[in-house]
N, C-alpha and C positions, 0 to 999 in steps of 0.2 A: 195436197201437202207433200213436199219432197221427202225422199228417204233420209236426207241429212237432218231435216227438221224433226222427223219422227224419232231419229236416233238421239238428237239433243233432248227432246222431251222425255224420252225413256230414261236417259242418264240422270236428268234432273229429278224425275220421279223416284228413281232408285236412291239417289243421294238424300232426298227428303225423307224417304222411308227409313234409311239408315239412321238419320238424325233422330227421328221419332222413336225408333227402336232403342237406341242408346239411352235417350232421355227417359223412356218408360222403365227400363231396367234400373237405371240409377235412382229414379224416384221411388221405386219399390224398395230398394235396399236402404235408402235414406229414411224412408218412412218407418221401417222396422227398427232402425237404430234409434230414431227419435222416440218411438214408443217404449223401447227398453229403457232409455235414459230417463224419460218422464216417470216411469214406474219406480226407478231407483230413487229419483228425487222425492217422490211422494212418500216412499218408505222412510227415507231419511228424515223428512219433515215430521213424520209421526213418531219416530223412535229416538232420534238423536237428542241428547241433552242440550239444553240451551247454552249457547256460548256467546253471550251478549255483554255489552257494557253494563255496568251497574245502573240501577235506577237513579242514583244520585248524579251520575254522569249524563244520563239521558233526560232527566226531568226538565231541564231548562231549554231543550232544543225544540224550536218551532219548525214544524213541517208544513210546507205549502204545497198545494196541488193545483195544477192546471189540467183540467179534464175536458176532453171533447165529448159533449153531452149527446152527440148523435150516435155514438158507439153503443152497441147492444149491452155491454157489460159495465157501462160507466157507473150506474147507480150502485151495483154490487161492489165495485172497486172502491168507491168513496166510502161505503160502509166498512169495508175491510181496513182501509187506512185509518178511519176513526177508531176502530177496534184495536188495531196494532198500536196506535199512539196511547190509547187508554191503558192497555196492558203494560206498556213500558213506563207509565207514569209521566208521560209527556203531555204538553198542552194540546188541546183540541186542534186539529189541523186547520189551516187557512185554505179553504176550497174555492176555486174560481173557475168558471166555465169559459172556454174559448168560444170563438164565433167564426162565421164564414169570413167576416171582415178582418178579424185578428185571431190567428191561430194560437196566440200565446205570448206575444211580446209585451203588451201593456200589463197583463196579469203577472208576468215574471218580474217586471219592474216594481210592481206593488209588493210582491213577495220580498224582494231585496230591501225595499224601504222598511218593511215590517221586521226585518232581521232574521228571515228564515235561514236555518242551517242547511236545509235541503229543499229543493223544489222538484216535485214529482211531475213528470209529464205522463199523463194517462191518455193515450191516444195513439195515432199512427206516427209514421216517420215525419210527417209535416208538423205535428205538435211537438215532437222531440226536437226537431230542428229549430223551431221558433223559440222554445225555452232555452236551448243551448246557445242561441245567438246572444241572448241577454246575460247568460251566466259565464260565457267565455271570458277569461281574464280576471275572474273573481275567485274567492275562496269558497263560495257556496256550491254545494254538490248538486249534481243532476241525478235524480232517481227516475227510473223508467218502468212503467207498467204498460206493456205493448198491447194495444187494442186494434191495430190496423190490419191491412191485408198482407203487406210484405214484412213489416217489423224488421227491416234490414239491419239497423244499428243494434237493436237488441240481440239479434242473431250473432252479429260479428263480435260483440263483446262477451258472448257466452252466457247471457241470461237464459233462465229456463222459461222461454217465452210461451210455452204451452201450459204453464202452471201459474195462473195469475196470483194466487195466494203467495207462492214462493217469490214472485217478482215484487209484490208489496213488501215482503220481509226484506228482500235485498235492497230495495229502494230506500228503506228507512235505516236499516242496520248493516247493510253490506259493506265490504271492504272498499275503501276509496282508492281510485287509481286515476292518474292524469292521462288524458288522451289528446291527440292532435286535432286541430280543426283546419279546414280549408277556407280561407277568405277569398271570395269571388267578386269580381267586378264585371257585370254584364253590360255590353253595349248593344242597344237596340237599333233596328234599321233607321229610325228617325234621329239617331244621334244621342238619345237619352241614355243615361247610365244608371245602374242599380247595384247596390252592394248586397251580397247574400253570403250565407255560410253553408258549408257542406260537411257532413260527418261521414258519409259513406261513399257515394259515387255521383259525380256530376258529369253530364255528357250530352253531346249533340249528335244528331243523325238518327239511326235506326232506333236506339233505345228511347229517345224522346218521342219519336213517332208512335212507338208502342204504348208508352205511358199516356200519351195524349189521346189515343184511339181505343183504349181498353174500355169495353162496355161496362158501365156501372152495375147494370142488372146481373151481368155474368159474374162480376167480382163478388157480388153478394151471395151468389149461388155456388160458385166454384172456387172462391178465394183467389190466391195468387196464380192458380192455373189459368185464369182468364187472360193473364199476360201472354201466355203461350199461344192462345188463339189469335190475339192481335199480332203477335210476332210472325206467325205463319202468313198472315195477310200482307206483311210489310217486308219480309226478309229479302225478297228478290228485287228491291228498289235499286235505283242507280246510285253510283258513288258521287261524292262531292269534292270539290277542290278546297283545300285549306292550307294555311301556312302555320307552322308551330315553332315557337322559340322556347328552349328549355334552359333555365338558369342564364348563364352569360354566353351561351352558344349562338351560332348564326341561325337565322330563320330558314326553315326547310319546308319546301312545298310537298304535299302529299295528295293522293286521291284516296278518299276513305268512304266507307259506308257508315262508320261511327267513330267518334273520338271520345275517350273517357278520361276523367281526372279522378283517380281513386285514392281515397284515404284508407279504405279497407276493401277486401276483395271478395267476400263470400255472398252468395245469393241464396235463394230459397232452396229447400230440399238438400242442403249440404253441398251444393255446387260451388266451387271456388273459381271465380272468373279470373282473378289476378292473384296468384299465390304469393307474390312478393309484396303485396300491399299490406302494411301493418298500421294499426291505428295509433301506435305510440313510438314510431321510429324516426319521427322528424322529417319524413319525406312523403311526397305524393307519387303515384305511379301514373304517368301519362301513357294511355293505351290507344294505339291506332289499329283499326280494323280495315283491311283493304281487300276483302273477298271479291272475286269477279263472277263466281258462279256457285251453284249449289254444293259442288264438291269441296270448295274452299270453306263453306259454312260447316260442312261435315267435319273437316279437320279442326275447326275452331271448337265445335261441340265436343269432339273427342278429347281435345286438350283440356277443356273445362271439366268434364266429368272424371277424367283420369288424374287431374291435378298435375299435369306435366308442366314442369317449371320452365324449361328452355323455350326460347322464342321460336315461333314458326313464321315463315315468310309473310303470311297474311295477317299476323297479329304481333305487332311490335310494342314492347314495353320499355319505357324510359323512366328512371327515377329522377326526381328533381325537388328542389325547394320552391322554385317559381316556374311558371309556365304561362305562355300567352298563345292563344289559338285565334287566328283570324280567318274568317270564312269569305270565299269569293262571292257567295250568294247567301242571303239570310237562311239560317239553319234552325230547325226546332231544337229546343234545349230542355233538359230536365235536371232537377237537383234532388237526389235521394228519393227518386221515384215520383216526384211531382213535376208535371209538365209546366214550364214557366214561359212558354211562347218562343218566338224567334229571336235570334241574336246574330250579330255580324262579327263580334269578337268577345272573347272571355279571357280575363287575366286572373290567375290563381296564385295564391301564396300560402304556404304552410305556416300555421302558427303552432309551434311545438308545445305540447303539454299544456295547452291553454285551458282545458276543461276538466274539472273534477267530476268523475262519474262513480256512483255507488254500485256495488255488485259486480264489478268487472272481473272476469276470469282472464288472467294474463294470457292464457293459451287460447282464449277466444272460443270460436265455434267448435274447435276440436274437442273441448271438454264435453260438449253435448253429444258427440258422436262416438266417444271412446267406448270400446267394448271391454277393455281390460283396464281397471283402475290400479295404478301402483302408488298413488299418493292419496291422502285424505282429501275429500271434496272441499273446495273453497267456499261452498255455499254455507251460509250461517242460517240456522233454522230455529223455529219456535218449538217449544214443548207443549203438548196438549192435543186433544182430539180434534179441535177445530176452532175457528175464530168465533169470539163472542161478539156478535154485531152490536154496535151502538147506532143511534140515529145519525145519519149523515145527510147533508144536502148540498146541492151545487148552487153557487151564487156568483154573480159578477162583481159584487161589492164585498171587499175583504172585511169591511166593518161588520158585515152580517154573518160571517163564517163562524 
């Protein structure tokens, strides 16, 4: 092995070590912030007087629930939703289970036909995305009880994702806010096309490789940290050739390791990948990553954990209402953390303010990390020492709920 090769390996190892060190420090700080905020929310939930609509206003509202029954807390969440509806004088909720074949589309359509005022997605980002796809463009609100590994959309809109009882309360009674969605058209290598929706980030390249190769057993044991293990195995892969067209501009070629279309920009542990991406600004953020070696990845990591807003040469951000990405070769793709296979092109369009979501904090994730509060919490909470559970059950037939 030559001296030059050893030197390159040494610098690569040092850069990766720097990335890991920065990530570990940031994770520790973010964890402490989240613990403090969770304790504050719990105290508010137990002590703050109820600030809800009157029983007369709530009594006629039907709540529907699309729940992923494979999640550990699904039964408890269903019981809490039954109890919350009972306390508010509302009808018993319409509860339907998703399945591997259908993560929530048909169930949400049934809820709309039944006249539900809010449809709660109790599951991971895949369940949330399926329910949102059917609710976009309607007046029916989406409620979220996050039960997944990443819970990215819940994090970005400022839900107290570590407190399921508070999330149930926000899903039913929380303030409504309109958010954007991204309408996607995927073209497959065989020429077939599929229409999808994204609420958080859709992307091709490294991020899709990581999502597709994260070990399920490790996710169950380590949660979202499992994605980091997969990331280290794929981070040094080769770049791919793409062409991107933004709005009415000319098509521009790039060599990238990853390309993202972001509706909002926060990741786990409080890391903000795309600071300019907002879920209610009427724009998406097209992000091009073009690192050539480990040191470039270290720069990207430093920008992410420090929330540095300005562009760096290896990470370019462009805001747009429409974008089309064409790949020279098939590229793996993911939507909101779900790997969806290979594509050769993706067309994306922002649908502004298309989706009504309950419990949104307009300041988003920052509300969960604030250490000094200068305004009253937007969270609306129940009075009492704890939920009085009623019998709840999961069924695929709304007539049986």
